[in-house]
C-alpha positions as CSV (number, residue, x, y, z in Angstrom):
1,X,68.5,179.4,32.1
2,X,69.7,182.8,33.1
3,X,73.2,184.0,33.7
4,X,73.7,187.0,36.0
5,X,76.6,189.3,35.5
6,X,75.4,192.3,37.5
7,X,73.2,192.2,40.6
8,X,70.7,194.6,39.0
9,X,70.2,192.3,35.9
10,X,66.8,190.8,36.2
11,X,65.4,187.8,34.3
12,X,63.7,188.8,31.1
13,X,66.0,191.8,30.5
14,X,68.1,191.6,27.5
15,X,71.3,192.7,29.3
16,X,74.7,191.7,28.2
17,X,75.4,188.2,29.4
18,X,71.7,187.3,29.7
19,X,70.3,184.5,27.7
20,X,67.8,185.5,25.0
21,X,64.6,183.6,24.3
22,X,66.4,181.5,21.7
23,X,68.9,180.3,24.3
24,X,71.9,182.1,22.9
25,X,74.1,184.2,25.2
26,X,75.3,187.6,24.0
27,X,78.8,186.9,25.4
28,X,80.7,189.3,23.2
29,X,78.5,192.3,24.1
30,X,78.8,191.3,27.8
31,X,82.6,191.1,27.6
32,X,82.8,194.4,25.7
33,X,80.6,196.2,28.2
34,X,82.5,194.9,31.2
35,X,85.9,195.7,29.7
36,X,84.8,199.3,28.9
37,X,84.3,199.8,32.7
38,X,87.9,198.8,33.5
39,X,90.8,201.2,33.8
40,X,93.3,201.1,30.8
41,X,95.7,199.1,32.9
42,X,93.1,196.5,33.7
43,X,92.0,196.5,30.1
44,X,95.6,195.5,29.1
45,X,95.6,192.8,31.7
46,X,92.3,191.5,30.3
47,X,93.8,191.5,26.8
48,X,96.8,189.5,28.1
49,X,94.5,187.0,29.8
50,X,92.5,186.5,26.6
51,X,95.8,185.9,24.7
52,X,96.8,183.4,27.4
53,X,93.4,181.6,26.9
54,X,94.0,181.4,23.2
55,X,97.5,179.9,23.7
56,X,96.0,177.4,26.1
57,X,93.3,176.4,23.6
58,X,95.9,176.0,20.8
59,X,98.0,173.7,23.0
60,X,95.0,171.5,23.7
61,X,94.3,171.3,19.9
62,X,97.8,170.2,19.1
63,X,98.1,166.8,17.6
64,X,99.5,164.1,19.8
65,X,103.1,163.1,19.3
66,X,103.4,160.3,16.8
67,X,106.0,157.7,17.6
68,X,105.7,155.5,14.6
69,X,109.5,155.2,14.5
70,X,109.7,153.5,17.9
71,X,111.6,150.2,17.6
72,X,112.7,150.9,14.0
73,X,116.4,150.6,14.9
74,X,116.0,147.5,17.0
75,X,118.0,145.4,14.5
76,X,121.1,147.5,15.3
77,X,120.9,146.8,19.0
78,X,123.8,144.3,19.0
79,X,125.9,146.2,16.4
80,X,126.1,149.7,18.0
81,X,126.2,151.3,21.4
82,X,123.6,153.9,22.1
83,X,126.1,156.7,21.4
84,X,127.3,155.1,18.2
85,X,123.8,154.5,17.1
86,X,122.9,158.2,17.8
87,X,125.9,159.4,15.7
88,X,125.1,156.9,12.9
89,X,121.4,157.9,12.8
90,X,122.4,161.6,12.5
91,X,124.4,160.7,9.4
92,X,121.4,158.8,8.0
93,X,119.2,161.9,8.3
94,X,121.7,164.2,6.5
95,X,122.2,161.9,3.5
């Protein structure tokens, strides 16, 4: 497997972004070399994009919302209206 970043990169060369004989890609070196070629404005844009990717990754890693409480107030259905139950539940949480 070989990944081309630059047209002049040939198989067998150990250029940034190429796959070494062990199968590992030198991604960080490839990114670093490419970013060095950018203007300062585009470097800031690249940094913003990397920060966005990190945020996106963290959102995917967030635990799913647990709703173990669902149905817990069912016994009060005939006693309270939705608004009364909301107010009552607020008082239960602050006690």
